[in-house]
C-alpha positions in Angstrom: -32.8 -24.4 18.3 -31.1 -21.7 16.4 -28.6 -23.0 13.8 -26.1 -20.9 11.8 -23.5 -21.9 9.2 -20.3 -20.0 8.8 -20.8 -19.9 5.1 -23.8 -17.6 5.7 -21.8 -15.0 7.4 -20.6 -11.9 5.5 -18.0 -9.3 6.2 -15.4 -11.0 8.3 -11.7 -10.5 8.5 -8.4 -12.3 9.0 -7.5 -12.1 12.6 -4.2 -10.4 13.0 -4.1 -9.2 16.7 -1.5 -6.7 16.8 -0.2 -3.3 17.6 0.8 -1.5 14.5 4.4 -1.1 13.7 6.1 1.3 11.6 9.3 -0.2 10.3 12.6 1.0 8.9 15.6 -0.1 6.9 19.0 -1.5 7.4 19.6 -0.4 3.9 20.7 -4.0 3.1 19.4 -5.9 0.1 18.6 -9.6 -0.2 19.5 -11.8 -3.2 15.9 -13.1 -3.2 14.9 -9.9 -5.1 17.1 -10.7 -8.1 15.7 -9.8 -11.5 15.4 -13.5 -12.5 13.3 -14.4 -9.5 9.6 -14.3 -8.8 10.2 -13.9 -5.1 8.4 -10.8 -3.8 10.5 -8.7 -1.3 8.4 -7.1 1.4 9.0 -4.2 3.8 9.1 -5.7 7.3 10.2 -5.3 10.9 11.8 -7.7 13.3 9.1 -9.8 15.0 8.8 -9.0 18.7 8.4 -12.7 19.5 9.2 -16.1 18.1 6.8 -17.2 15.3 4.2 -18.9 17.5 0.7 -17.9 16.1 -0.9 -17.6 19.6 1.8 -15.3 20.8 1.8 -13.0 17.8 0.1 -9.7 18.5 2.1 -7.2 16.4 2.6 -6.4 12.8 6.3 -7.6 12.5 5.3 -11.1 13.3 1.7 -11.0 12.3 2.4 -10.4 8.6 4.7 -13.4 8.6 2.5 -15.8 10.5 -0.5 -14.9 8.3 1.4 -16.1 5.2 2.7 -19.3 6.9 -0.6 -20.6 8.5 -4.1 -21.4 7.4 -7.0 -21.6 9.9 -10.6 -22.7 9.9 -11.6 -19.8 7.7 -9.8 -17.2 5.7 -10.7 -13.8 4.3 -10.6 -12.2 0.9 -9.2 -8.7 0.1 -12.5 -7.1 1.0 -13.0 -8.9 4.3 -15.4 -11.6 3.1 -15.3 -14.9 5.0 -14.6 -18.2 3.3 -14.1 -21.7 4.7 -10.5 -22.8 4.6 -9.6 -25.9 6.6 -13.1 -26.0 7.9 -15.8 -27.7 5.8 -18.5 -26.2 8.1 -19.0 -24.4 11.4 -22.5 -24.9 12.8 -23.8 -23.2 15.9 -26.8 -24.0 18.1 -28.2 -23.1 21.5 -28.0 -19.3 20.8 -24.3 -19.4 19.8 -23.1 -21.3 22.9 -22.4 -24.6 21.1 -20.4 -25.1 17.9 -19.6 -28.2 15.8 -16.7 -27.8 13.4 -16.2 -30.2 10.5 -12.7 -30.2 8.9 -11.8 -31.0 5.3 -9.6 -34.0 4.8 -6.2 -34.1 3.1 -4.6 -31.0 4.7 -1.0 -31.5 6.0 1.8 -29.5 7.6 5.0 -28.8 5.8 6.7 -31.6 7.7 4.2 -34.0 6.1 2.1 -34.7 9.2 -1.7 -34.4 8.8 -3.8 -31.5 10.0 -6.5 -32.9 12.2 -8.9 -31.9 14.9 -6.1 -32.5 17.4 -3.9 -30.0 15.6 -6.5 -27.3 16.3 -7.6 -28.3 19.8 -4.0 -28.8 21.1 -3.0 -25.4 19.8 -6.0 -23.7 21.3 -5.4 -25.4 24.7 -1.8 -24.4 24.6 -2.6 -20.7 23.8 -5.4 -20.4 26.3 -3.3 -21.8 29.2 -1.8 -18.9 31.1 1.2 -21.1 32.1 2.4 -20.9 28.5 2.3 -17.1 28.5 0.7 -16.7 25.1 -0.4 -13.1 24.4 -3.6 -14.2 22.6 -5.0 -16.3 25.5 -8.0 -14.0 25.9 -9.3 -15.0 22.5 -10.5 -18.2 24.2 -12.2 -16.5 27.1 -15.7 -17.5 26.1 -14.9 -21.3 25.9 -15.8 -23.4 28.9 -12.9 -23.9 31.3 -11.0 -20.7 30.3 -11.1 -19.2 33.8 -9.5 -22.4 35.3 -6.6 -22.0 32.9 -5.9 -18.5 34.2 -5.2 -19.6 37.8 -1.6 -18.9 39.0 -0.8 -22.5 39.8 -2.4 -24.0 36.6 -0.8 -27.2 35.1 0.8 -26.2 31.8 -0.9 -29.3 30.3 -4.4 -28.4 31.6 -7.0 -28.1 28.8 -10.3 -26.2 28.1 -13.2 -28.3 29.3 -15.4 -27.0 26.5 -13.2 -28.5 23.7 -13.8 -32.1 22.6 -12.1 -33.9 19.7 -15.0 -36.1 18.3 -12.9 -37.6 15.6 -10.0 -36.5 13.3 -12.3 -34.2 11.4 -14.7 -33.0 14.1 -14.4 -30.6 17.0 -17.1 -29.9 19.5 -17.0 -26.5 21.2 -19.0 -25.5 24.3 -19.0 -21.9 25.3 -19.6 -20.4 28.8 -21.5 -17.5 27.2 -22.9 -16.7 23.8 -20.3 -15.7 21.2 -21.9 -15.1 17.8 -18.5 -13.9 16.5 -16.7 -17.2 17.3 -16.8 -18.5 13.7 -15.3 -15.2 12.5 -12.6 -15.1 15.2 -11.7 -18.6 14.4 -9.6 -17.3 11.5 -7.3 -15.4 13.8 -3.7 -16.3 14.5 -4.7 -17.5 18.0 -6.8 -20.2 16.4 -4.2 -21.6 13.9 -3.4 -25.3 14.0 0.0 -26.5 15.2 1.8 -29.8 14.5 3.1 -32.1 17.3 6.6 -30.7 16.9 5.5 -27.3 18.2 4.8 -28.8 21.6 7.9 -31.0 21.7 10.2 -28.1 21.3 8.4 -24.7 21.4 11.7 -22.8 21.4 12.9 -24.4 18.2 9.5 -24.2 16.5 9.3 -20.4 17.2 12.5 -19.9 15.2 11.7 -22.4 12.4 7.9 -22.9 12.2 6.2 -25.8 10.5 3.0 -24.6 9.0 0.1 -25.4 6.6 -0.5 -22.0 4.8 0.3 -20.7 1.3 4.0 -20.3 2.1 6.7 -22.6 3.6 9.3 -21.2 6.0 12.9 -21.2 4.8 15.0 -19.0 7.1 15.0 -16.2 9.7 18.1 -14.0 9.8 17.3 -11.9 12.8 17.2 -8.1 12.2 17.7 -8.8 8.5 15.1 -11.0 6.7 12.6 -13.8 6.9 12.3 -16.0 3.8 9.5 -18.3 2.7 8.6 -20.1 -0.5 5.4 -21.2 -2.1 4.0 -24.3 -0.3 3.2 -26.9 -3.0 0.9 -28.8 -0.6 -1.4 -25.8 0.2 -5.0 -26.6 -0.5 -6.8 -23.3 0.4 -8.1 -20.1 -1.1 -4.9 -18.0 -1.2 -2.8 -19.9 -3.7 0.3 -17.8 -4.5 0.9 -16.5 -8.0 4.5 -15.9 -7.1 7.3 -18.3 -5.9 7.7 -16.9 -2.4 7.9 -13.9 -0.1 10.9 -12.4 1.7 10.3 -9.9 4.5 13.2 -7.5 4.7 13.8 -5.8 8.0 14.3 -2.0 7.8 15.2 0.4 10.5 14.6 3.5 8.4 11.5 3.8 6.2 13.2 6.4 4.0 15.7 3.8 3.0 12.9 1.3 2.2 11.2 3.9 0.0 14.5 4.5 -1.8 14.7 0.7 -2.4 11.2 0.7 -3.8 12.2 3.5 -6.2 15.3 1.6 -7.4 13.5 -1.8 -7.6 15.6 -3.3 -4.7 12.3 -3.8 -2.7 9.0 -4.7 -4.2 6.3 -3.5 -1.8 5.7 -1.5 1.5 2.4 -0.8 3.2 3.3 2.7 4.1 5.5 5.6 3.0 7.9 7.8 5.0 6.7 11.2 6.2 9.1 12.8 3.8 7.2 11.3 0.8 3.5 11.6 1.8 3.2 14.8 -0.3 4.8 13.3 -3.4 4.3 9.5 -3.5 1.1 9.6 -5.6 2.8 11.6 -8.3 6.2 9.8 -8.1 6.6 8.0 -11.4 9.3 5.6 -10.0 6.7 3.8 -7.8 3.1 2.5 -8.0 1.0 4.3 -5.4 -2.0 3.3 -3.4 -4.1 5.5 -1.1 -7.6 4.6 -0.1 -9.8 4.7 3.0 -8.6 2.2 5.6 -9.6 0.5 8.8 -6.6 1.1 11.0 -6.8 3.3 14.0 -3.8 5.1 15.6 -4.0 6.2 19.2 -1.9 6.3 22.4 -2.6 4.3 25.6 -2.3 5.8 29.1 -1.6 3.0 31.7 -4.5 2.7 34.2 -2.2 3.1 37.1 -0.2 6.1 35.9 0.2 8.8 38.5 -2.2 11.7 38.0 -4.0 9.6 35.3 -5.4 6.7 37.4 -8.3 5.2 35.5 -11.7 5.6 37.2 -10.6 8.4 39.5 -11.9 12.0 39.1 -8.5 13.4 38.7 -7.4 10.7 36.2 -10.6 11.2 34.1 -10.3 15.0 34.0 -6.6 14.8 32.9 -7.2 12.2 30.2 -10.1 14.3 28.8 -8.0 17.5 29.0 -5.0 15.9 27.2 -7.3 14.6 24.5 -9.0 18.0 23.9 -5.6 19.7 23.8 -4.6 17.8 20.6 -5.3 19.4 17.3 -6.1 16.2 15.2 -7.1 18.2 12.1 -3.8 19.9 12.0 -1.9 16.7 12.5 -3.8 15.0 9.7 -3.4 17.9 7.3 0.1 19.2 8.1 2.0 16.2 9.4 0.2 13.3 7.7 -0.4 15.2 4.5 -3.9 13.8 4.0 -3.1 10.2 4.7 -5.1 10.1 7.9 -8.6 11.2 9.2 -9.2 12.5 12.7 -10.7 9.8 14.9 -14.1 10.2 16.5 -14.5 6.7 17.9 -12.5 3.6 18.8 -13.2 1.6 15.6 -13.0 2.9 12.1 -15.4 4.4 9.4 -15.2 1.0 7.6 -16.5 -0.9 10.7 -20.2 -2.0 10.8 -22.0 0.1 13.4 -19.6 3.0 13.1 -21.0 6.3 14.4 -19.4 9.8 14.4 -22.0 11.1 17.0 -21.6 9.0 20.1 -22.1 10.5 23.5 -18.7 11.9 24.6 -17.3 12.4 21.1 -16.5 16.0 22.2 -13.7 14.6 24.2 -11.9 13.8 20.9 -12.4 17.3 19.5 -9.8 20.1 19.8 -11.0 22.5 22.5 -8.3 24.7 24.1 -10.7 26.4 26.5 -12.3 23.2 27.8 -9.0 21.5 28.0 -7.6 24.2 30.3 -10.7 24.2 32.5 -10.5 20.4 33.0 -6.8 20.6 33.7 -7.3 23.2 36.4 -10.1 21.1 37.9 -7.6 18.2 38.1 -5.0 20.5 39.7 -7.5 21.4 42.4 -7.6 17.7 43.3 -3.9 17.0 43.1 -1.5 19.7 41.8 0.7 19.1 38.7 4.2 20.2 39.7 7.4 21.0 37.8 8.6 17.5 38.6 5.6 16.0 36.7 5.8 15.1 33.0 3.5 13.1 30.6 5.9 11.3 28.2 4.9 9.7 25.0 6.7 6.5 24.0 7.0 5.3 20.4 9.4 3.4 18.3 11.8 5.7 16.5 12.3 3.3 13.5 8.6 3.6 12.4 8.2 7.2 11.2 6.3 8.3 14.2 8.5 11.1 15.4 6.8 13.9 13.5 3.3 12.8 14.7 4.3 12.6 18.4 6.3 15.8 18.2 3.1 17.4 16.9 1.0 15.8 19.7 3.4 17.0 22.4 3.6 20.5 20.9 -0.2 20.8 20.8 -0.5 19.7 24.4 2.2 22.0 25.6 0.8 25.0 23.6 -2.5 24.4 25.3 -1.8 23.3 28.9 1.7 24.6 29.5 5.2 24.3 28.0 6.4 21.6 30.3 3.4 19.2 30.5 4.4 16.7 27.9 7.5 15.3 26.2 8.4 12.6 23.7 10.1 9.3 24.8 11.4 7.5 21.7 12.6 3.9 21.8 15.3 3.0 19.2 13.4 0.0 17.6 10.0 -1.5 17.5 11.2 -4.6 19.4 12.6 -2.4 22.2 9.4 -0.5 22.4 7.1 -3.5 22.4 9.2 -5.3 25.0 8.9 -2.3 27.3 5.2 -2.1 26.8 4.7 -5.8 27.3 6.8 -5.8 30.5 4.8 -2.8 31.8 8.0 -0.7 32.0 6.8 2.4 30.2 6.2 5.1 32.7 3.9 7.3 30.6 1.7 7.2 27.6 2.7 5.0 24.7 1.8 4.7 21.0 -0.8 2.1 20.2 -3.0 1.2 17.3 -5.2 -1.5 15.9 -5.3 -3.3 12.6 -8.6 -5.2 12.7 -8.8 -9.0 12.7 -12.3 -8.9 11.4 -14.7 -6.0 10.6 -16.6 -5.9 13.8 -16.6 -3.4 16.7 -16.1 -6.5 18.9 -12.6 -7.0 17.6 -11.5 -3.4 18.3 -13.2 -3.1 21.7 -12.9 -6.5 23.4 -9.3 -7.2 22.4 -8.0 -3.8 23.6 -10.2 -2.9 26.6 -11.9 -6.0 28.1 -10.8 -6.9 31.6 -10.1 -10.4 30.3 -7.5 -9.0 28.0 -5.6 -7.1 30.7 -2.6 -8.3 32.8 -0.8 -9.8 29.9 -3.7 -12.0 28.7 -4.3 -10.0 25.5 -3.8 -6.6 23.9 -5.1 -4.5 26.8 -1.7 -3.2 27.5 -3.0 -0.3 29.6 -4.7 -2.9 32.0 -8.0 -1.0 31.8 -10.9 -2.6 33.7 -14.5 -1.4 33.8 -17.3 -3.8 34.6 -19.9 -1.6 32.8 -17.9 -1.8 29.6 -17.5 -5.6 30.0 -21.2 -6.2 30.6 -22.2 -4.2 27.5 -19.7 -6.2 25.4 -21.1 -9.5 26.8 -24.7 -8.4 26.0 -23.5 -7.5 22.4 -22.0 -11.0 22.0 -25.3 -12.5 22.9 -27.4 -10.2 20.7 -29.7 -11.9 18.2 -29.1 -9.4 15.4 -26.1 -7.5 14.1 -28.0 -4.2 14.6 -28.7 -5.0 18.2 -25.1 -5.9 18.8 -23.8 -2.7 17.2 -26.1 -0.5 19.4 -24.6 -2.2 22.5 -21.1 -1.8 21.2 -21.9 1.9 20.6 -22.9 2.2 24.3 -19.7 0.4 25.3 -17.8 3.0 23.3 -19.5 5.8 25.1 -18.0 4.3 28.4 -14.6 4.4 26.7 -15.1 8.0 25.5 -15.6 9.1 29.1 -12.8 7.0 30.6 -10.3 7.3 27.7 -8.1 4.3 28.5 -6.5 5.1 25.2 -6.9 8.4 23.2 -7.8 7.9 19.5 -5.8 10.2 17.2 -6.6 9.3 13.6 -7.7 6.6 11.1 -4.8 5.7 8.9 -5.5 5.4 5.2 -4.5 2.2 3.4 -1.6 3.7 1.6 1.7 2.2 0.2 3.9 1.8 -2.8 5.2 -1.0 -5.0 8.1 -1.1 -7.4 7.1 -0.4 -11.0 8.0 -4.0 -12.1 5.4 -5.5 -9.8 2.0 -6.7 -11.0 -1.1 -7.4 -9.0 -0.4 -4.8 -6.3 -3.5 -4.0 -4.1 -4.1 -3.5 -0.4 -6.7 -5.4 1.6 -9.2 -4.2 4.2 -6.5 -4.6 6.9 -4.3 -2.0 5.1 -1.9 -4.7 4.0 -0.7 -5.8 0.5 -2.3 -8.9 -0.8 1.1 -10.7 -1.0 0.0 -13.9 -2.8 -1.4 -12.0 -5.8 1.8 -10.1 -6.7 4.2 -11.1 -9.4 7.3 -9.6 -11.1 7.2 -8.3 -14.6 7.4 -11.1 -17.1 6.7 -13.8 -14.5 
């Protein structure tokens, strides 16, 4: 019997399953950033959904939920894993059986205790398709998951593989090996919920009761989300400040101006207009280091002329990818804050390789792009009525990037092949994507939950994560890819798993369900009066470590 302890694992990350948002500014200020306060004001965007952890898959809500809740494990700034509410997580039977022991004394902000039931009830709720939680697929390896995906499932049906042994013990049986389970258990999907969450989910989503480093205060929609330090928090992320206020911006230039004036304390990006100058700007503290975020665009699997798995669709996807000059975009548009992508993970991910079979499909090649496009035209002609549009949120600073993408494609394949399709706000854009109403390509990206290829690949491209059950918004399905990921999950060593994930990526490099563009650096700015500013392995500020001058 093979036994592992979560404390022996290294290099894991806090699970924030999300599509990356650029944000912008209303230009309004909050009183929480007054000079006599040690409340840290943070650049944010309006969450796409109510603040239910299992339904949070984007940055606007993810950043907030991450500060409010504490899971079984948590992660330090460099991605190292540490037990949080869990006292131990022990596996046996080749990672198909886990026993979780909880620490005593944890409680929610309403005073009720955090117990094994708090976790199991939350997991059952999220996994059950009747509850329409976007992170349901995170539980796909637990026994009974498939039964919870049936169209007529009882909303109260539960995962057969979960058993509450006692208040501090959870028994987990898996339908297949999942060596990453202890790491994934720190994701938003796995956060505990109090009984009040199930009694009135609508109310809870607007005013969550949590157990993390911060306590919810208020949510003024399209303006701000306020939280204060949780005095009862018992974990690893004890805040050095008194609270955090996420301020919603619709223009990132306005947010940057607020950083310069001290009206905003920190933002994890800079507007395109400042990328050349922010590192020498004496009115801000600058940060710019290699990051783990990938930016790409997704092409829906059923899109006309681009149908996944068809000869025409594959040819056109490869042609579009080869028509994009990534080097030029990174140098001229991003001003050195991005690196051309050569895979579907990141250079900071274990097992990363820049020489996978099919990597040529991510290289700028005008001649080859034209050849493939004409081969596709021989199958089904591209007419003057056809257009590949690129959707993105206009409030996130993406206009220049996608204008460059469209120009590169049109300069290579024809002046009328592609066009931009901006949505006014991130919320508008994400709603259209989630509802499958985008009739074209759409901006996507991945901010890793933990440093493993599994997180990038399975969440975004596994069949189990399609059809609204996860982050596979293009609804891509390929059994060969799924099988390789399953074999990787059952691998006995990390090296063996990484080789299988590389093979799975080679399937993606041929099919191109999404087209990788670049790896975004971790770059951002803080006001000069802020102390403790650093960014973590997820390209996000470490909010709990920041304080104001003199505080």
